[in-house]
C-alpha positions as CSV (number, residue, x, y, z in Angstrom):
1,X,61.5,39.1,119.4
2,X,60.0,38.9,122.8
3,X,58.0,41.5,124.5
4,X,60.8,42.2,127.1
5,X,63.4,42.8,124.4
6,X,61.2,45.2,122.4
7,X,60.6,47.1,125.6
8,X,64.3,47.2,126.3
9,X,65.1,48.5,122.8
10,X,62.4,51.1,123.2
11,X,63.9,52.4,126.4
12,X,67.4,52.4,124.9
13,X,66.3,54.4,121.9
14,X,64.4,56.8,124.2
15,X,67.4,57.3,126.4
16,X,69.7,58.0,123.5
17,X,67.1,60.4,122.0
18,X,66.8,62.2,125.3
19,X,70.6,62.5,125.6
20,X,71.0,63.8,122.1
21,X,68.1,66.3,122.5
22,X,69.6,67.6,125.8
23,X,73.0,68.1,124.2
24,X,71.5,70.0,121.3
25,X,70.1,72.5,123.7
26,X,73.5,73.5,124.9
27,X,75.2,76.3,122.8
28,X,78.8,77.1,122.6
29,X,79.9,80.6,123.4
30,X,81.1,83.0,120.7
31,X,84.6,82.9,122.0
32,X,84.7,79.2,121.6
33,X,83.4,79.4,118.0
34,X,85.6,82.3,116.7
35,X,87.8,84.0,119.2
36,X,88.7,87.5,118.3
37,X,92.4,88.5,118.5
38,X,93.1,91.0,121.1
39,X,89.7,91.0,122.6
40,X,89.2,89.6,126.1
41,X,86.8,90.0,129.0
42,X,88.6,91.8,131.7
43,X,85.6,92.1,134.0
44,X,85.8,95.9,134.0
45,X,83.8,98.5,132.1
46,X,85.5,100.6,129.5
47,X,86.5,104.2,130.1
48,X,84.3,106.3,127.8
49,X,85.8,109.6,129.0
50,X,88.9,109.3,126.9
51,X,89.1,112.3,124.5
52,X,88.8,111.5,120.8
53,X,91.7,112.1,118.5
54,X,91.2,113.1,114.8
55,X,92.2,110.5,112.2
56,X,93.1,113.2,109.6
57,X,94.0,116.8,109.5
58,X,90.8,119.0,109.8
59,X,89.9,121.7,107.3
60,X,90.6,125.2,108.4
61,X,88.2,128.1,107.8
62,X,90.2,129.3,104.9
63,X,90.1,125.8,103.3
64,X,86.4,125.5,103.9
65,X,85.7,128.9,102.3
66,X,87.9,128.0,99.3
67,X,86.1,124.8,98.7
68,X,82.7,126.5,99.0
69,X,83.7,129.1,96.5
70,X,85.0,126.4,94.1
71,X,81.7,124.5,94.4
72,X,79.6,127.6,93.8
73,X,81.6,128.4,90.7
74,X,81.1,124.9,89.4
75,X,77.4,125.1,90.2
76,X,77.0,128.4,88.4
77,X,78.9,127.0,85.3
78,X,76.6,124.0,85.2
79,X,73.5,126.2,85.2
80,X,74.8,128.2,82.3
81,X,75.8,125.2,80.2
82,X,72.4,123.6,80.8
83,X,70.5,126.7,79.6
84,X,72.8,127.4,76.6
85,X,72.8,123.8,75.4
86,X,69.1,123.3,75.2
87,X,67.7,124.2,71.8
88,X,64.1,125.1,71.4
89,X,62.1,122.4,69.7
90,X,60.7,123.5,66.4
91,X,57.1,122.5,65.3
92,X,58.5,120.9,62.2
93,X,60.8,118.6,64.3
94,X,57.7,117.6,66.3
95,X,55.8,116.7,63.1
96,X,58.8,114.6,61.8
97,X,59.0,112.8,65.0
98,X,55.3,112.0,65.0
99,X,55.5,110.7,61.4
100,X,58.5,108.5,62.3
101,X,56.6,107.1,65.3
102,X,53.5,106.4,63.2
103,X,55.6,104.6,60.5
104,X,57.4,102.6,63.2
105,X,54.1,101.6,64.7
106,X,52.7,100.5,61.3
107,X,55.9,98.3,60.8
108,X,55.5,96.7,64.2
109,X,51.8,96.0,63.7
110,X,52.4,94.7,60.1
111,X,50.1,97.0,58.3
């Protein structure tokens, strides 16, 4: 290879590299990538003063009071069940549990 052909190849590679790097800097718009159906730019701002409409029927005061009473009744029943269901722990049960734990520890340690 002669010196002029290697210089020519260098400039060709540099030109192709510059063209590729310049094209990599350009980005596509989001509309080109994934256009959204029904969405378009009209050039105007949206009207935010449109009154909101409810998606479902709203609770009345009577419905609200009935639900609150139902929740309070369920809450009071839970408190009673929790207090009645808890049995006091006897000292003999604590001793048995401590002995069982000690035996289990001895088995684990291999003594």
